[in-house]
VEXGU-238671 format. One record per residue (C-alpha): residue in one letter; x, y, z; residue number from 1. Coordinates in steps of 0.2 Angstrom, whole numbers, always signed. Example, Ala and Ser with C-alpha at 12.3 -4.5 7.8 and 13.67 -1.06 7.14 Angstrom:
<atoms>
ATOM  code     px     py     pz  pos
ATOM     a    +62    -22    +39    1
ATOM     s    +68     -5    +36    2
</atoms>
This chain:
<atoms>
ATOM  code     px     py     pz  pos
ATOM     x    -84    +96    -19    1
ATOM     x    -89    +78    -19    2
ATOM     x    -77    +65    -11    3
ATOM     x    -77    +47    -13    4
ATOM     x    -73    +38     +4    5
ATOM     x    -68    +20     +7    6
ATOM     x    -70    +12    +24    7
ATOM     x    -58     -3    +24    8
ATOM     x    -50    -16    +36    9
ATOM     x    -33    -24    +34   10
ATOM     x    -34    -42    +31   11
ATOM     x    -19    -53    +27   12
ATOM     x     -9    -37    +23   13
ATOM     x    -22    -31    +10   14
ATOM     x    -35    -17    +13   15
ATOM     x    -53    -24    +10   16
ATOM     x    -67    -11     +8   17
ATOM     x    -82    -14    +20   18
ATOM     x    -91     +2    +16   19
ATOM     x    -90    +17     +4   20
ATOM     x    -99    +33     +3   21
ATOM     x    -99    +49     -7   22
ATOM     x    -98    +64     +5   23
ATOM     x   -101    +82     -1   24
ATOM     x    -90    +94     +8   25
ATOM     x    -81   +111     +6   26
ATOM     x    -63   +104    +11   27
ATOM     x    -54    +87    +15   28
ATOM     x    -54    +92    +33   29
ATOM     x    -73    +94    +33   30
ATOM     x    -75    +77    +24   31
ATOM     x    -63    +69    +36   32
ATOM     x    -74    +74    +51   33
ATOM     x    -90    +68    +42   34
ATOM     x    -81    +51    +38   35
ATOM     x    -75    +49    +56   36
ATOM     x    -93    +51    +62   37
ATOM     x    -99    +38    +49   38
ATOM     x    -85    +26    +55   39
ATOM     x    -92    +26    +72   40
ATOM     x   -108    +16    +65   41
ATOM     x    -97     +3    +57   42
ATOM     x    -93    -11    +70   43
ATOM     x    -75    -15    +73   44
ATOM     x    -66    -29    +82   45
ATOM     x    -50    -30    +91   46
ATOM     x    -41    -38    +76   47
ATOM     x    -49    -26    +62   48
ATOM     x    -49     -8    +64   49
ATOM     x    -58     +3    +51   50
ATOM     x    -47    +14    +40   51
ATOM     x    -53    +29    +30   52
ATOM     x    -47    +33    +13   53
ATOM     x    -53    +49     +5   54
ATOM     x    -52    +52    -14   55
ATOM     x    -57    +68    -23   56
</atoms>
């Protein structure tokens, strides 16, 4: 399966996409693990944490 993944931060009570990717994986769990690894390369600040949204 191919999953669309948005990496977003919360700004003024609205999620703003800072990065997106298509991730091939056999399950949502596998996709989540790959997305978590990718999230490590996206810089975070104390005020903005990167959230992961997975869409099938």
